[in-house]
C-alpha positions in Angstrom: -22.1 25.4 -6.5 -22.9 24.7 -2.8 -22.7 27.6 -0.4 -19.7 27.0 1.8 -19.8 28.0 5.4 -16.6 27.2 7.2 -13.5 28.7 8.7 -10.6 28.4 6.3 -7.0 28.5 7.5 -3.7 28.2 5.5 -0.1 27.6 6.4 3.3 26.9 4.8 5.2 23.7 5.5 9.0 23.7 5.1 9.9 20.3 3.6 13.6 21.0 2.9 15.4 21.1 -0.4 14.4 24.8 -0.6 10.7 23.9 -1.0 7.9 25.3 1.2 4.4 23.9 0.6 1.1 25.7 1.0 -1.7 23.7 2.7 -5.0 24.8 4.0 -7.9 23.2 5.9 -11.6 23.6 6.5 -14.3 21.6 8.2 -14.3 19.3 11.2 -14.4 15.5 11.6 -12.8 12.7 9.7 -9.4 13.8 8.2 -9.3 13.8 4.4 -6.5 14.9 2.0 -7.1 16.1 -1.5 -4.4 15.3 -4.0 -4.7 17.5 -7.1 -4.0 16.6 -10.7 -1.4 17.7 -13.3 1.1 17.2 -11.9 1.3 20.9 -11.4 -2.4 21.9 -11.4 -2.6 23.1 -7.7 -5.7 22.9 -5.5 -8.9 24.9 -6.0 -11.6 26.0 -3.7 -14.1 23.8 -5.5 -12.4 20.8 -4.0 -14.1 21.5 -0.7 -17.5 20.9 -2.3 -16.5 17.2 -2.7 -17.1 16.7 1.1 -19.6 17.3 3.9 -17.5 19.8 5.9 -19.6 19.3 8.9 -18.2 15.7 9.1 -14.8 16.0 7.4 -11.7 18.1 8.1 -10.4 18.6 4.6 -6.8 19.4 3.8 -5.7 20.8 0.5 -2.0 20.7 -0.4 -0.3 22.4 -3.3 2.4 20.0 -4.5 6.0 21.1 -5.1 6.4 23.9 -7.6 2.8 24.8 -8.1 -0.1 26.8 -6.6 1.0 28.8 -3.6 3.9 26.6 -2.8 7.4 28.0 -3.4 9.5 28.1 -5.4 7.1 28.2 -8.3 7.9 26.5 -11.6 6.5 29.5 -13.4 9.2 31.7 -12.0 12.3 29.5 -11.7 13.7 26.1 -12.8 14.8 25.6 -9.2 11.2 24.4 -8.6 12.0 21.3 -10.6 15.0 20.4 -8.3 14.2 17.8 -5.7 10.8 17.3 -7.2 9.9 13.7 -7.9 7.1 11.3 -6.9 9.2 10.1 -4.0 9.6 13.7 -2.7 5.8 14.2 -2.9 5.2 10.9 -1.0 7.6 12.2 1.7 5.8 15.5 1.7 2.5 13.9 2.4 4.0 12.0 5.3 5.5 15.2 6.7 2.2 16.9 6.5 0.4 14.0 8.2 2.9 14.1 11.0 2.6 17.9 11.3 -1.2 17.6 11.6 -1.1 14.7 14.0 -3.3 12.5 11.7 -3.2 8.8 12.4 -4.8 7.8 9.0 -6.8 9.7 6.5 -9.1 9.5 3.6 -7.3 10.2 0.3 -9.3 11.9 -2.5 -7.4 12.2 -5.8 -8.2 13.2 -9.3 -6.2 12.3 -12.5 -2.5 12.6 -11.6 -3.7 12.8 -8.0 -4.9 9.2 -8.3 -1.4 8.1 -9.2 0.0 9.9 -6.3 -2.6 8.6 -3.9 -2.0 5.0 -4.9 1.8 5.5 -4.7 1.5 7.0 -1.2 -0.8 4.3 0.0 1.4 1.5 -1.3 4.3 3.1 0.6 2.3 3.8 3.8 -0.8 1.5 3.8 -1.2 1.9 7.5 -1.8 5.7 7.1 -4.7 5.4 4.7 -8.3 4.9 5.9 -10.0 4.8 2.5 -9.6 6.3 -1.0 -11.8 8.0 -3.5 -10.2 8.1 -6.9 -11.7 10.0 -9.9 -10.4 10.0 -13.5 -8.0 7.2 -12.6 -4.5 7.5 -14.1 -1.8 4.9 -13.6 0.9 6.8 -15.4 2.0 3.6 -17.2 3.9 4.0 -20.4 1.0 2.9 -22.5 -1.3 5.5 -20.9 1.2 8.3 -21.5 1.4 7.1 -25.1 -2.4 7.3 -25.3 -2.6 10.8 -23.8 0.2 12.3 -25.9 0.0 10.1 -29.0 -2.8 7.6 -29.7 -5.7 9.9 -28.8 -4.5 12.2 -31.5 -6.6 10.1 -33.8 -9.7 11.7 -32.1 -8.3 15.2 -32.3 -6.2 15.3 -35.5 -6.1 19.0 -36.0 -4.9 19.6 -32.4 -2.5 16.8 -32.6 -0.9 18.1 -35.7 -0.3 21.5 -34.0 1.0 19.7 -30.9 3.5 17.7 -32.9 4.5 20.6 -35.2 6.0 22.5 -32.2 8.7 19.8 -32.0 9.3 19.0 -35.7 12.4 17.0 -35.0 10.3 14.3 -33.4 8.1 11.9 -35.5 4.4 12.4 -35.1 4.0 8.7 -34.7 2.4 7.8 -31.3 5.3 5.5 -30.6 7.6 8.6 -30.4 5.6 9.9 -27.4 8.6 9.6 -25.0 10.8 11.6 -27.4 8.0 14.2 -27.9 7.6 14.7 -24.1 11.4 15.0 -23.7 11.6 17.6 -26.5 9.0 19.7 -24.9 10.7 19.4 -21.5 14.0 20.6 -23.0 12.3 23.7 -24.6 10.5 24.5 -21.3 13.9 24.7 -19.6 15.1 27.2 -22.3 14.1 30.7 -21.2 13.9 31.9 -24.8 11.6 29.1 -25.9 9.7 28.2 -22.7 6.6 30.3 -23.1 5.9 29.2 -26.7 6.4 25.6 -25.7 4.1 26.0 -22.7 1.4 27.6 -24.9 1.6 24.7 -27.4 1.5 22.1 -24.7 -1.5 23.6 -23.0 -3.4 24.0 -26.3 -3.1 20.3 -26.5 -4.2 19.7 -22.9 -7.3 21.9 -23.4 -8.2 20.2 -26.6 -8.3 16.9 -24.8 -9.8 18.0 -21.6 -12.1 20.6 -23.1 -11.8 24.4 -22.9 -9.8 27.1 -24.5 -6.7 28.9 -23.2 -8.2 32.2 -24.4 -11.2 31.7 -22.1 -10.6 34.3 -19.3 -12.5 32.0 -16.9 -9.9 29.3 -17.4 -6.7 29.0 -15.4 -5.0 28.3 -18.8 -5.7 32.0 -19.7 -2.8 32.9 -17.4 0.5 32.5 -19.2 2.2 32.0 -15.9 0.0 29.1 -15.0 0.6 27.6 -18.5 4.4 27.8 -18.0 4.5 26.4 -14.5 2.1 23.6 -15.3 3.8 22.6 -18.5 7.2 22.6 -16.9 6.1 20.3 -14.0 4.0 17.9 -16.1 6.8 17.4 -18.7 9.4 17.1 -15.9 7.4 14.2 -14.4 6.2 12.5 -17.5 9.7 12.6 -19.2 10.7 10.3 -16.4 7.3 8.4 -16.3 6.9 9.9 -12.8 9.9 7.7 -11.6 7.5 4.7 -11.5 8.2 1.3 -13.0 5.9 0.4 -15.8 2.6 -0.8 -14.3 4.2 -0.4 -10.9 0.9 0.6 -9.2 -1.0 -2.4 -10.6 1.9 -4.8 -9.8 2.0 -3.6 -6.2 -1.8 -3.4 -5.6 -1.6 -6.3 -3.1 -0.1 -3.8 -0.6 -3.4 -1.9 -0.5 -5.8 -4.7 -1.3 -7.4 -4.2 2.1 -8.0 -0.5 1.8 -11.5 0.5 0.8 -11.5 2.4 -2.5 -14.2 3.9 -4.8 -12.9 4.5 -8.3 -15.0 6.8 -10.5 -14.2 6.9 -14.2 -16.1 8.1 -17.3 -16.4 5.5 -20.0 -15.6 8.0 -22.8 -12.9 9.9 -20.9 -10.5 10.9 -23.8 -7.5 11.4 -21.6 -7.4 8.2 -19.5 -8.7 4.9 -21.0 -11.1 3.0 -18.8 -8.8 0.0 -19.0 -6.5 1.2 -16.3 -9.3 1.6 -13.7 -10.8 -1.7 -14.8 -7.5 -3.6 -14.3 -7.1 -2.1 -10.9 -10.6 -3.0 -9.9 -10.1 -6.6 -10.9 -7.0 -6.9 -8.8 -8.2 -4.9 -5.7 -10.6 -6.8 -3.5 -11.7 -3.8 -1.5 -12.2 -1.5 -4.5 -15.3 -0.8 -6.5 -15.5 0.9 -9.8 -18.3 3.3 -10.8 -18.4 4.0 -14.5 -20.1 7.2 -15.6 -21.6 7.5 -19.1 -20.0 10.7 -20.4 -16.6 12.1 -21.0 -15.9 13.9 -17.7 -12.4 13.7 -16.3 -12.0 16.7 -14.0 -13.1 16.1 -10.4 -14.9 19.5 -10.6 -17.0 18.5 -13.6 -20.7 18.5 -12.4 -21.3 14.8 -13.0 -17.9 13.7 -11.6 -18.1 16.0 -8.5 -21.6 14.7 -7.6 -20.3 11.1 -7.8 -17.3 11.9 -5.7 -19.5 13.6 -3.1 -21.7 10.4 -2.9 -18.5 8.4 -2.5 -17.0 10.5 0.3 -20.4 10.5 2.1 -20.4 6.7 1.9 -17.0 6.5 3.7 -18.4 8.2 6.8 -19.9 6.0 9.5 -23.7 6.1 9.8 -25.0 8.8 12.2 
């Protein structure tokens, strides 16, 4: 990990609907916004390592219901109220106005790539460039892959994942019903933690790791509960996006420079989504890594992101 030498400041932004969002900044120079994954993962200090902080002013934002934003989904179901993709897009605009940023570089990972593209399509004049890692379109077929089809690669974990909602078929085609069944349990106080644990066992099987590992955020039952509540809330509604909406509307951002970075063998997000976007997006390039990395903080992925964010900067 690089040594970080910078002044860090953090604030809360009241966006209405009872939500107050934590955001923090470090560095100086070109404005960049990090959009974290999940949804519901929250930002992490390692996200600063993706930038040259002597040339970037980097803003980290915890999206509604997670991280240090309030209310937290781990504590109350109120965090799921007024919490949709449209709300998150409006939050980014409110933050941009608060900071006085004309246009910024967006850096998103996983779900953060979905949110970055959705925001850019809504406000293309406010985006200078994008760096997207572990590209996720949140199309129906990609959700079916993540919570259904990929079970062929992880049969033992998939069996346990499906067993927690036995009323739903274990067929991949039943993925929407499976997500909805988990979402219902996660709203039931008596069953919520067990459902969160089962959901996160599946997530860690796919992404690597173990919820019993004390170094993992998944070791915290509160994190598991909040994360599972938010992600199922979003994915039960396909993030309020039309199917293939981001690909269909890519013309709105065709002029925005974008570097997409995706691992060929990423088990969670098939390469096909990033590939299709790259074919339809004249200003985008796709860099394919050889391994399985998905997280922006994986060593290979973070190095590739740092190269991409450096390339956005003007030559000295």
